[in-house]
Structures are given as C-alpha cells and as structure tokens.
FIMARVO-184072 format. One record per residue (C-alpha): x, y, z; residue in one letter; chain. Coordinates in pm, whole numbers, padded with zeros to 5 digits. Layout:
% FIMARVO-184072
[[X Y Z] 'a' 'A'];
...
//
This chain:
% FIMARVO-184072
[[-02405 00284 00366] 'm' 'A'];
[[-02482 -00004 00118] 't' 'A'];
[[-02212 -00219 -00014] 'i' 'A'];
[[-02229 -00231 -00393] 'p' 'A'];
[[-02399 -00525 -00526] 't' 'A'];
[[-02328 -00489 -00905] 'r' 'A'];
[[-02140 -00809 -00967] 'l' 'A'];
[[-02101 -00809 -01341] 'n' 'A'];
[[-02019 -00536 -01588] 'p' 'A'];
[[-02337 -00385 -01729] 'p' 'A'];
[[-02436 -00474 -02087] 'r' 'A'];
[[-02289 -00145 -02216] 'q' 'A'];
[[-01948 -00284 -02308] 't' 'A'];
[[-01784 00061 -02248] 'n' 'A'];
[[-01932 00124 -01899] 'a' 'A'];
[[-01671 -00102 -01701] 'v' 'A'];
[[-01328 -00169 -01827] 'p' 'A'];
[[-01243 -00545 -01922] 'p' 'A'];
[[-00995 -00585 -01626] 'e' 'A'];
[[-01286 -00506 -01375] 'w' 'A'];
[[-01307 -00877 -01290] 'g' 'A'];
[[-00945 -00894 -01178] 'q' 'A'];
[[-00874 -00554 -01030] 's' 'A'];
[[-00837 -00534 -00643] 'l' 'A'];
[[-00834 -00152 -00656] 'g' 'A'];
[[-01156 -00081 -00846] 'd' 'A'];
[[-01308 -00412 -00945] 'g' 'A'];
[[-01457 -00733 -00825] 'a' 'A'];
[[-01188 -00850 -00588] 'p' 'A'];
[[-01180 -00528 -00388] 'g' 'A'];
[[-01574 -00521 -00380] 'i' 'A'];
[[-01578 -00878 -00267] 'a' 'A'];
[[-01359 -00785 00045] 'l' 'A'];
[[-01648 -00595 00174] 'a' 'A'];
[[-01875 -00875 00123] 'h' 'A'];
[[-01636 -01112 00280] 'i' 'A'];
[[-01614 -00906 00609] 'a' 'A'];
[[-01982 -00915 00628] 'r' 'A'];
[[-01995 -01286 00564] 'a' 'A'];
[[-01725 -01366 00820] 'r' 'A'];
[[-01910 -01145 01082] 'a' 'A'];
[[-02219 -01344 01019] 'g' 'A'];
[[-02408 -01043 00890] 'i' 'A'];
[[-02485 -01184 00554] 't' 'A'];
[[-02423 -01521 00382] 'g' 'A'];
[[-02167 -01620 00124] 'w' 'A'];
[[-02366 -01588 -00178] 'e' 'A'];
[[-02249 -01239 -00284] 'p' 'A'];
[[-01896 -01349 -00244] 'v' 'A'];
[[-01947 -01652 -00459] 'h' 'A'];
[[-02097 -01449 -00729] 'r' 'A'];
[[-01806 -01214 -00739] 'l' 'A'];
[[-01569 -01502 -00741] 'a' 'A'];
[[-01732 -01621 -01040] 't' 'A'];
[[-01689 -01279 -01197] 'a' 'A'];
[[-01314 -01288 -01117] 'm' 'A'];
[[-01254 -01625 -01283] 't' 'A'];
[[-01503 -01614 -01571] 'r' 'A'];
[[-01212 -01517 -01799] 'k' 'A'];
[[-00866 -01643 -01797] 'p' 'A'];
[[-00685 -01496 -01492] 'v' 'A'];
[[-00380 -01277 -01603] 'h' 'A'];
[[-00040 -01402 -01469] 'a' 'A'];
[[00190 -01235 -01726] 'h' 'A'];
[[00494 -01050 -01543] 'p' 'A'];
[[00434 -00741 -01751] 'a' 'A'];
[[00048 -00726 -01634] 'i' 'A'];
[[00000 -00909 -01306] 'a' 'A'];
[[00060 -00753 -00957] 's' 'A'];
[[-00100 -00745 -00616] 'l' 'A'];
[[-00378 -00516 -00745] 'f' 'A'];
[[-00427 -00687 -01087] 'r' 'A'];
[[-00462 -01035 -01236] 'g' 'A'];
[[-00393 -01361 -01052] 'a' 'A'];
[[-00242 -01219 -00740] 'p' 'A'];
[[-00531 -00981 -00680] 'a' 'A'];
[[-00783 -01261 -00732] 'v' 'A'];
[[-00595 -01503 -00494] 'a' 'A'];
[[-00549 -01215 -00244] 'y' 'A'];
[[-00940 -01192 -00216] 't' 'A'];
[[-01005 -01570 -00231] 'l' 'A'];
[[-00748 -01637 00050] 'h' 'A'];
[[-00901 -01364 00261] 't' 'A'];
[[-01222 -01530 00226] 'a' 'A'];
[[-01094 -01841 00389] 'g' 'A'];
[[-01382 -02039 00237] 'h' 'A'];
[[-01319 -02407 00151] 'p' 'A'];
[[-01487 -02350 -00192] 'a' 'A'];
[[-01181 -02174 -00305] 'y' 'A'];
[[-00887 -02411 -00201] 'r' 'A'];
[[-00849 -02575 -00544] 'a' 'A'];
[[-00838 -02235 -00725] 'a' 'A'];
[[-00591 -02111 -00485] 'l' 'A'];
[[-00358 -02400 -00553] 'v' 'A'];
[[-00386 -02337 -00913] 't' 'A'];
[[-00320 -01957 -00889] 'l' 'A'];
[[-00032 -02018 -00638] 'd' 'A'];
[[00152 -02208 -00908] 'd' 'A'];
[[00101 -01925 -01167] 'a' 'A'];
[[00197 -01661 -00914] 'i' 'A'];
[[00509 -01850 -00824] 'g' 'A'];
[[00615 -01843 -01186] 't' 'A'];
[[00535 -01462 -01215] 'l' 'A'];
[[00742 -01378 -00902] 'i' 'A'];
[[01056 -01590 -01012] 'r' 'A'];
[[01048 -01427 -01359] 'l' 'A'];
[[01014 -01070 -01191] 'r' 'A'];
[[01296 -01137 -00957] 'l' 'A'];
[[01522 -01279 -01225] 'h' 'A'];
[[01464 -00950 -01426] 'a' 'A'];
[[01526 -00738 -01128] 'a' 'A'];
[[01847 -00903 -01031] 'h' 'A'];
[[01957 -00882 -01396] 'r' 'A'];
[[01874 -00516 -01394] 'r' 'A'];
[[02090 -00445 -01103] 'i' 'A'];
[[02391 -00661 -01216] 'd' 'A'];
[[02388 -00450 -01549] 'd' 'A'];
[[02410 -00127 -01332] 'g' 'A'];
[[02082 00017 -01459] 'r' 'A'];
[[01832 00208 -01248] 'l' 'A'];
[[01486 00067 -01208] 'p' 'A'];
[[01144 00173 -01282] 'q' 'A'];
[[00928 00225 -00975] 'a' 'A'];
[[00685 -00044 -01083] 'r' 'A'];
[[00965 -00287 -01039] 'e' 'A'];
[[00961 -00258 -00655] 'y' 'A'];
[[00642 -00062 -00543] 'd' 'A'];
[[00337 -00189 -00364] 'l' 'A'];
[[00077 -00145 -00641] 'i' 'A'];
[[00268 -00269 -00955] 'n' 'A'];
[[00590 -00432 -00810] 'g' 'A'];
[[00766 -00685 -00602] 'l' 'A'];
[[00682 -00530 -00261] 'a' 'A'];
[[00304 -00597 -00347] 'g' 'A'];
[[00387 -00950 -00459] 'l' 'A'];
[[00573 -00996 -00119] 'g' 'A'];
[[00250 -00883 00058] 'v' 'A'];
[[00058 -01146 -00104] 'y' 'A'];
[[00303 -01420 -00016] 'l' 'A'];
[[00307 -01302 00358] 'm' 'A'];
[[-00077 -01282 00339] 'h' 'A'];
[[-00134 -01631 00200] 'r' 'A'];
[[00168 -01825 00342] 'h' 'A'];
[[00306 -01612 00620] 'q' 'A'];
[[00658 -01733 00536] 'd' 'A'];
[[00772 -01859 00203] 'h' 'A'];
[[01107 -01911 00024] 'e' 'A'];
[[00982 -01666 -00248] 'l' 'A'];
[[00910 -01407 00019] 'l' 'A'];
[[01245 -01426 00145] 'r' 'A'];
[[01379 -01396 -00217] 'g' 'A'];
[[01183 -01072 -00239] 'i' 'A'];
[[01320 -00942 00092] 'l' 'A'];
[[01673 -01021 -00037] 'a' 'A'];
[[01604 -00835 -00348] 'y' 'A'];
[[01475 -00533 -00144] 'l' 'A'];
[[01798 -00543 00061] 'v' 'A'];
[[01990 -00520 -00261] 'r' 'A'];
[[01772 -00240 -00386] 'l' 'A'];
[[01875 -00015 -00090] 't' 'A'];
[[02239 -00022 -00192] 'r' 'A'];
[[02353 00288 -00375] 'p' 'A'];
[[02430 00289 -00760] 'v' 'A'];
[[02696 00490 -00955] 'r' 'A'];
[[02533 00639 -01264] 'v' 'A'];
[[02706 00916 -01481] 'd' 'A'];
[[02973 00994 -01201] 'd' 'A'];
[[02676 01049 -00949] 'h' 'A'];
[[02599 00823 -00660] 't' 'A'];
[[02219 00757 -00642] 'l' 'A'];
[[02001 00555 -00415] 'p' 'A'];
[[01934 00209 -00556] 'g' 'A'];
[[01573 00266 -00579] 'w' 'A'];
[[01597 00579 -00784] 'w' 'A'];
[[01358 00555 -01040] 'a' 'A'];
[[01397 00647 -01412] 'i' 'A'];
[[01126 00859 -01578] 'g' 'A'];
[[00842 01054 -01424] 's' 'A'];
[[00615 00961 -01136] 'p' 'A'];
[[00319 00946 -01363] 'd' 'A'];
[[00503 00794 -01670] 'r' 'A'];
[[00431 01107 -01873] 'r' 'A'];
[[00738 01274 -02056] 'p' 'A'];
[[00838 01585 -01878] 's' 'A'];
[[01180 01776 -01873] 'p' 'A'];
[[01175 01796 -01502] 'r' 'A'];
[[01198 01409 -01475] 'w' 'A'];
[[01471 01356 -01720] 'd' 'A'];
[[01689 01263 -01439] 'g' 'A'];
[[01440 01034 -01263] 'g' 'A'];
[[01288 01054 -00933] 'h' 'A'];
[[01235 00914 -00591] 's' 'A'];
[[00888 00866 -00465] 'g' 'A'];
[[00811 00858 -00091] 'f' 'A'];
[[00471 00712 -00049] 'g' 'A'];
[[00350 00371 00028] 'v' 'A'];
[[00162 00302 -00292] 'a' 'A'];
[[00435 00389 -00550] 'h' 'A'];
[[00730 00503 -00350] 'g' 'A'];
[[01000 00350 -00136] 'i' 'A'];
[[00773 00329 00182] 'c' 'A'];
[[00615 00023 00033] 'g' 'A'];
[[00940 -00190 00031] 'p' 'A'];
[[01027 -00025 00378] 'l' 'A'];
[[00680 -00130 00526] 'a' 'A'];
[[00726 -00488 00395] 'l' 'A'];
[[01082 -00514 00522] 'l' 'A'];
[[00955 -00399 00865] 'a' 'A'];
[[00646 -00608 00889] 't' 'A'];
[[00834 -00902 00782] 'a' 'A'];
[[01101 -00853 01054] 'm' 'A'];
[[00838 -00800 01320] 'r' 'A'];
[[00713 -01151 01224] 'r' 'A'];
[[01073 -01289 01259] 'e' 'A'];
[[01113 -01341 00876] 'i' 'A'];
[[01459 -01203 00835] 'v' 'A'];
[[01730 -01232 00554] 'v' 'A'];
[[02086 -01115 00536] 'd' 'A'];
[[02125 -00737 00554] 'g' 'A'];
[[01766 -00696 00654] 'h' 'A'];
[[01819 -00450 00945] 'a' 'A'];
[[02077 -00247 00747] 'd' 'A'];
[[01807 -00202 00469] 'a' 'A'];
[[01573 -00085 00720] 'i' 'A'];
[[01819 00155 00853] 'h' 'A'];
[[01925 00281 00517] 't' 'A'];
[[01543 00352 00427] 'l' 'A'];
[[01451 00511 00762] 's' 'A'];
[[01773 00737 00744] 'a' 'A'];
[[01659 00843 00401] 'w' 'A'];
[[01316 00947 00545] 'l' 'A'];
[[01483 01121 00830] 'e' 'A'];
[[01700 01306 00586] 'q' 'A'];
[[01406 01428 00382] 'w' 'A'];
[[01179 01493 00684] 'r' 'A'];
[[01060 01857 00663] 't' 'A'];
[[00964 02073 00952] 'g' 'A'];
[[00976 01991 01325] 'h' 'A'];
[[00755 01817 01579] 'g' 'A'];
[[00401 01835 01488] 'r' 'A'];
[[00469 02026 01196] 'r' 'A'];
[[00648 01736 01028] 't' 'A'];
[[00585 01627 00678] 'w' 'A'];
[[00762 01453 00384] 'w' 'A'];
[[00780 01546 00010] 'p' 'A'];
[[00564 01326 -00216] 'e' 'A'];
[[00846 01290 -00465] 'v' 'A'];
[[01173 01463 -00552] 'i' 'A'];
[[01382 01521 -00874] 'd' 'A'];
[[01744 01502 -00944] 'r' 'A'];
[[01775 01879 -00870] 'd' 'A'];
[[01631 01856 -00540] 'e' 'A'];
[[01847 01549 -00457] 'l' 'A'];
[[02170 01727 -00537] 'y' 'A'];
[[02051 02055 -00361] 't' 'A'];
[[01905 01864 -00061] 'h' 'A'];
[[01608 02089 -00072] 's' 'A'];
[[01234 02042 -00132] 'v' 'A'];
[[01067 02282 -00390] 's' 'A'];
[[00708 02214 -00266] 'h' 'A'];
[[00616 02493 -00016] 'p' 'A'];
[[00432 02287 00239] 'g' 'A'];
[[00254 01954 00332] 'p' 'A'];
[[00055 01774 00078] 'h' 'A'];
[[-00302 01637 00136] 'r' 'A'];
[[-00273 01361 00419] 'p' 'A'];
[[-00338 01068 00213] 's' 'A'];
[[-00244 00708 00267] 'w' 'A'];
[[-00117 00645 -00085] 'c' 'A'];
[[00168 00911 -00142] 'y' 'A'];
[[00193 01133 00155] 'n' 'A'];
[[00262 01170 00520] 't' 'A'];
[[00003 00940 00689] 'p' 'A'];
[[00147 00631 00489] 'g' 'A'];
[[00506 00766 00516] 'i' 'A'];
[[00472 00800 00893] 'a' 'A'];
[[00313 00473 00935] 'r' 'A'];
[[00594 00289 00740] 'a' 'A'];
[[00869 00482 00952] 'l' 'A'];
[[00679 00381 01264] 'q' 'A'];
[[00674 00015 01158] 'l' 'A'];
[[01048 00031 01076] 'a' 'A'];
[[01119 00187 01408] 's' 'A'];
[[00929 -00067 01612] 'l' 'A'];
[[01099 -00354 01414] 'a' 'A'];
[[01436 -00229 01501] 't' 'A'];
[[01356 -00109 01841] 'g' 'A'];
[[01410 00270 01779] 'n' 'A'];
[[01151 00442 01981] 'r' 'A'];
[[01263 00792 01941] 'p' 'A'];
[[01231 00764 01551] 'r' 'A'];
[[00881 00591 01610] 'a' 'A'];
[[00778 00889 01830] 'r' 'A'];
[[00898 01127 01535] 't' 'A'];
[[00670 00931 01303] 'a' 'A'];
[[00377 00935 01543] 'e' 'A'];
[[00405 01313 01584] 'q' 'A'];
[[00399 01362 01211] 'a' 'A'];
[[00075 01144 01197] 'l' 'A'];
[[-00080 01352 01472] 'v' 'A'];
[[-00007 01661 01277] 'c' 'A'];
[[-00191 01524 00973] 'c' 'A'];
[[-00494 01432 01179] 'l' 'A'];
[[-00510 01757 01355] 't' 'A'];
[[-00391 02028 01110] 'd' 'A'];
[[-00681 02204 00929] 'd' 'A'];
[[-00439 02336 00668] 'q' 'A'];
[[-00382 01987 00568] 'q' 'A'];
[[-00718 01816 00627] 'l' 'A'];
[[-00878 02087 00390] 'v' 'A'];
[[-00702 01911 00112] 'h' 'A'];
[[-00902 01602 00156] 'l' 'A'];
[[-01179 01626 -00103] 't' 'A'];
[[-01305 01267 -00108] 'd' 'A'];
[[-01397 00989 00147] 'a' 'A'];
[[-01201 00723 -00025] 'g' 'A'];
[[-00930 00473 00110] 'l' 'A'];
[[-00655 00560 -00136] 'c' 'A'];
[[-00631 00950 -00104] 'h' 'A'];
[[-00929 01050 00118] 'g' 'A'];
[[-01068 01047 00472] 'w' 'A'];
[[-01091 00665 00498] 'a' 'A'];
[[-00733 00599 00439] 'g' 'A'];
[[-00624 00862 00680] 'l' 'A'];
[[-00854 00714 00952] 'v' 'A'];
[[-00756 00355 00897] 'h' 'A'];
[[-00387 00425 00881] 't' 'A'];
[[-00421 00629 01202] 'a' 'A'];
[[-00619 00343 01375] 'r' 'A'];
[[-00346 00088 01280] 'r' 'A'];
[[-00058 00333 01416] 'a' 'A'];
[[-00276 00379 01740] 'a' 'A'];
[[-00274 00012 01791] 'd' 'A'];
[[00108 00010 01803] 'd' 'A'];
[[00173 00316 02003] 't' 'A'];
[[00316 00222 02353] 'd' 'A'];
[[00338 00577 02494] 't' 'A'];
[[00139 00703 02800] 'd' 'A'];
[[-00081 00927 02581] 't' 'A'];
[[-00343 00828 02323] 'd' 'A'];
[[-00302 01126 02089] 'd' 'A'];
[[-00321 00916 01783] 'i' 'A'];
[[-00628 00738 01888] 'a' 'A'];
[[-00813 01066 01995] 'v' 'A'];
[[-00713 01238 01675] 'a' 'A'];
[[-00825 00940 01468] 'a' 'A'];
[[-01161 00946 01641] 'g' 'A'];
[[-01213 01303 01548] 'a' 'A'];
[[-01099 01243 01209] 'a' 'A'];
[[-01355 00967 01179] 'e' 'A'];
[[-01619 01200 01285] 'n' 'A'];
[[-01520 01450 01021] 'r' 'A'];
[[-01518 01159 00762] 'm' 'A'];
[[-01878 01071 00857] 'r' 'A'];
[[-01983 01444 00828] 'q' 'A'];
[[-01815 01443 00487] 'h' 'A'];
[[-02020 01147 00374] 'l' 'A'];
[[-02354 01320 00509] 'r' 'A'];
[[-02261 01642 00323] 'd' 'A'];
[[-02175 01483 -00001] 'r' 'A'];
[[-02293 01208 -00235] 'a' 'A'];
[[-02119 00860 -00196] 'e' 'A'];
[[-01861 00801 -00473] 'p' 'A'];
[[-01999 00633 -00795] 's' 'A'];
[[-01703 00396 -00796] 'd' 'A'];
[[-01787 00073 -00599] 'g' 'A'];
[[-01430 -00033 -00560] 'g' 'A'];
[[-01187 -00070 -00277] 'l' 'A'];
[[-00941 00231 -00312] 'l' 'A'];
[[-01152 00498 -00423] 'e' 'A'];
[[-01512 00372 -00392] 'g' 'A'];
[[-01785 00263 -00145] 't' 'A'];
[[-01621 -00094 -00059] 'a' 'A'];
[[-01325 00061 00096] 'g' 'A'];
[[-01508 00327 00279] 'i' 'A'];
[[-01760 00078 00410] 't' 'A'];
[[-01470 -00152 00522] 'l' 'A'];
[[-01325 00129 00723] 'v' 'A'];
[[-01665 00250 00863] 'e' 'A'];
[[-01746 -00109 00989] 't' 'A'];
[[-01391 -00202 01099] 'd' 'A'];
[[-01382 -00329 01451] 'q' 'A'];
[[-01094 -00343 01708] 'p' 'A'];
[[-01074 -00713 01700] 'e' 'A'];
[[-01044 -00705 01328] 'a' 'A'];
[[-00665 -00600 01384] 'a' 'A'];
[[-00596 -00924 01537] 'a' 'A'];
[[-00805 -01134 01287] 'a' 'A'];
[[-00624 -01329 01013] 'w' 'A'];
[[-00611 -01305 00717] 'p' 'A'];
[[-00699 -00920 00730] 'r' 'A'];
[[-00870 -00748 00440] 'w' 'A'];
[[-00620 -00442 00483] 'd' 'A'];
[[-00297 -00638 00440] 'a' 'A'];
[[-00274 -00487 00100] 'c' 'A'];
[[-00222 -00144 00235] 'l' 'A'];
[[00084 -00229 00414] 'l' 'A'];
[[-00017 -00045 00734] 'i' 'A'];
[[00055 -00316 00963] 'g' 'A'];
//
C-alpha cells in the first residue's frame, strides 16, 4: 500500500476543506504520521514530513477554545510535530505550547464554571476528539507529566460526580442535546455516550493511562471506579456475548434498559472494542483482574463473532478493520493470562482486514481516521512500536 503523497490541497478550492492543513483526523497532520513512521524506521527520508509540516503551518494555526482540539488546530499540529521528534520543529513546538496552554486554561475555566452553576455539559467539553480528554492526551504525549495535565485530571474527577437536575440525579457527564448535535425529540433529555471518541470512555482511558504512569490527583481512583461501575452496569449479555450500547437516552437511563437489539459494529470509535479496551486499562490501573478479564472476553467476542464482524464495511482506523485490529493488539500486549486468545483473534482479524483490502478499492481519503494513512500505520506497525516513544497512536487512547 502506498502512503498518500498529496501534500497540498489541489488547485480546485472546493476539493479539500480549508482545515485540511490542521486536521489530525483527515488532513496533513494525520497523513504526516505515516511518513514519520517510515522516516523513523529509516525507510525513507524526512522530506515528505517537512513538506507536510509546511502545509500545516502555511496559514495561522488555530488555537481558539471554540475551535482547537487534539484533532484540530494547534494541538493537532503540535501532536504530529512532537511525534516526529525532529530538531527542526523544536522552536515551533515552544510557540505552539504557549498557545495550547492558554487554550487549555480557558477550557478548564469554562468547564469548572459550568459545574459550579449546576449545568450539564456538552459532550465536546470532555471527549477525546473535541474536548479536554483529548487535550490531556496531548499534554501526556508531549510532556509526560504537566501541571495542566493534572488540572485536566482533576476536572475529570469532578465530572464523575452526580448532578441533580429537575429532581433527577444524573451522571456528571450526562450530555445535553443529541449525540450528532441534530435536533430530535428522542434526545430532548440528553444522552450518555459510551465510546472512546465522543463518549465517557475517552476520559476513563485518560484517567487510567495517567494512573498507570503514576500521574495521580485527589479522587483519581474513585473516579475510575465510578466510570468502571457505570460500564459494568450497562454491560449487556454475558461472557463472550458481552457488548455495550453506543449511547443511551433519558428513557433508557430511567428504565435501566437498552433499546438496541444487539451489538453494534465492532469499531474503535463508538463501540465495544474501544469500550472494552478502556475498561481493561482502568482495571489494570486499579488492580481489578476479574473486571479486566470481563473486558478482554468482550473484545475476543468482537474479534470472533461473525454477526458483529459483518457490520465492518471499511478498512479504516476509526470504525473499520484497522481500528479493531490495532485496539486488539494493544489489549493483547497487556493481557497477563495463560491464554493468548486476544492475540490469536487479532491475528485472524488482521488476515480478514488484508482480504478486505484485496477485495475492495482503497479509500479515497488519505487521512488518519478513515483513510489510507491510518490503515498503513496499522499494517506496518511492529511489536517494538508499542514500546517506542512518542507513539503515533497515543491519540487513540488505547494504551
């Protein structure tokens, strides 16, 4: 497979959105990660990375709190430049860090003020893709430990505390509006998303990863327990037929029942693979091996259940084969049981991913989450990459 080499938007102004240069998900920063992996492995030189870095910084880099996130603007650009580890980017990273620090302080201030006022959040306040969990990932990726990272962890601890609204007690992360931000009567009472990308498992995975690195704040373990217990409460099925809902509405919350009839597609972003990995990380952080095994069983089910796998219709990292395979690999690295069920199942899933790629055309998108860059990174990922730092996949929060 060829890593995309289109470094600049084409001449047609409507062919590529203006934010292409600063989008980790589908633009230059994400595509650059694939070139960085090749350069760090000595396969190619650094020229493709430098050209993409130029594309990222050709226009002013966004750092406004209403726009910038791990996957967009200054944090996205800085994430990629830091992953490169190249001396050419040191000065730019210092400048970007100043802007990102201001951005995070503003976001934290707004979040704490919202909690003080007794209001419910939007999911984008705290999630991985748009929110403070993602900004925490950047800080950990760039600095390992940092005062602002601890500030984000303290905020996430506070987020896990229940809120009283209209004579009802709701989880502190219960989000207003609909999951896709489109008006719908079903979501008038808000929702709780479970996935890593836009749900509560992003904050859980960040809390767990930080604790495993001995970065701990007051109430840290209690917050992990609260979120893990929530996942236990909403786990559906048993043993190898375990799955979680993608999202629940207020009626489902009050009736303690899930309206969806069965497992969703086994994707990293919203569904059981990412959720199971977050729960495994949380269980390892707190030493709860039985809970970790439950999460691992759910992941094996995703990997071996044809009724779930049939719903995978693309090879991408976000909601396709590459995301499932890569999540399983990282989970297998942390499994300390005598069996290698996850590793074996991940190998079989990888074979099916390759067959999918042989049978169908590659995606036209060249980006990280849904395009060829992400697929290439997963296809060429080596076991030693899990120990390398900084890792390209830190932005996925799978450990």
